[in-house]
N, C-alpha and C positions, 0 to 999 in steps of 0.2 A: 504494500500500500504506500503510495506517495503522499507526502504532506506538503501543503503550500507553505513555503517559508520565504516570505517577502518577495514573491514573484518568481521564485525558482522552486523546483520540487526536490524534496529530500525523502529518502526512505526512512521509515521508522525502525525501531528495534525489532529483531526477530523474536516473537513471543517465546520461542523455545531456546533462545540464546542464554548463555551463562549469566546468572545474576539478574535476569529480567523478571520483574514483578508486574503482573497484570492487576491493576486496581479494579474495584467494582465498576467504575465508570468505563472501563476498557482502556484507559490510558496505560502506557507502558513506561516504567522507570527502571533503569539498571542500577543495581548496587554492586560494589566491588571493593576489594582491598587494594590499596596502593602498593603494598609490599609484594603483591602478586603480579606476574606479567599482565600487561594489558590484553584483554581478550582479542582474538583475531576477528577481523571484520570491520564494520563501520565504527567510526569514532563518534563520540558524543558531539552534539552541537552546543550543549550547555552542561556545565558541571557544577556541583556544590560539594566542596571539600570540607569535611568535618575534622579539623585537626587543631592541635594546641599551638601550632605555629603555621605561618603561611605555606600554602602548597607549592610544589614545584611548578615551573612554567608549563602551561598547556597550550596547544595550538588551537583551542576552541575557547569560546567565552566561558568564564567560570567565576565563581564567587567563593570566598572563604568564610566559613562560619566557625569562629573560635570555639573549639570543643575539645578539651583535654581528654586523653585516653582514660577510659573507665569512669568518666565523669559525666556531667550534664553540660549543656551549652552555657557559655559564660554569660550570655544575655538572652533570657527567655523570650523577650519581646522580639528581638531581632531574629531569633530562631523561628518563631511563628511566621514572621514576615518572609523570611528566606524560603521556608518549606512551602508556604502558600504559593510563592512565586514559582517554585519548582513544579508544583502540581499544575498550575496554570500553563506553564511553558511546555509541559508534557503533551499538550494538545498539538503543538507544531514543532517541537524540538525533540531530539534524542537526549533526554535528561539522564545524567549519571550522578549518583550520590556515592561518595567514597570516603573512607577513613583508612587507617593503617591496615587493619585486618579484614575489614568489610563485614563485621558481625555486630559488635556492640553499638558503636555510634551510628553506623550505617543502618543497622536493624532498627534502632530506636527512631531514627529519622524517618525510615520507611513506614514504621508503625504510626508515627504522628501524621504523615501524609495520608496514610490509610484512613485515619480518623477524619481528616479534612475531606476525604473522598466518600465518607459515609459509613465506614466501619465503626460500630460502637466501640468506644474507648476500652471497655472491659474485654473486648474480643480482638483488639488490634495486634497484640503481641502474638497470640495464637495464629492469627491470619498470616502475619509475616513469617512466622516459623514454619507454617505449612507451605506457603507459596514461594518463599525466598530461601531461607536457611534455617534449619531446625535448631541452630545454636544462636540465632539472632537475639539481640537485646540481652546482654550478658549479666547485668547487675540488678540487684533489687531496686536501687534508686532509679535505674533506667526504666524498669517495668512500672514503677510508681509514677514516673514522669509521664509515660504514655497514658496510664489510667486517668490522669488528671489533665491531659492535654485536650483543650476545647477551642 
């Protein structure tokens, strides 16, 4: 399927591709760990990097959300804004979310985006673990953050 991206067409993520999460709305977002090799195939057109320090340079548009390993976002209000933007951009962009390992912070962010997309907050961690990575959302405080994300 091609997506209209400012007058030119771009292919979306392969729904069966590594790390690709299909949200209830049908939008596709890829999660991954930056310590792993970049998956073969299409590059993202927009990325959100959940790290304690600025991410490495990327050849696509990206945004850094300060989020230390095993912790929560440094600024909850900014996190909500950035994650809502990622969800909106998934309509026309190949959106990627990534942290170092691709499980804790990435899983938490994907669960929060799932809430924004209509998954009940109490079910979002299970949704992401079932459809993305069964180890996603690693800490009790990350699970609590998702439960209270509205």
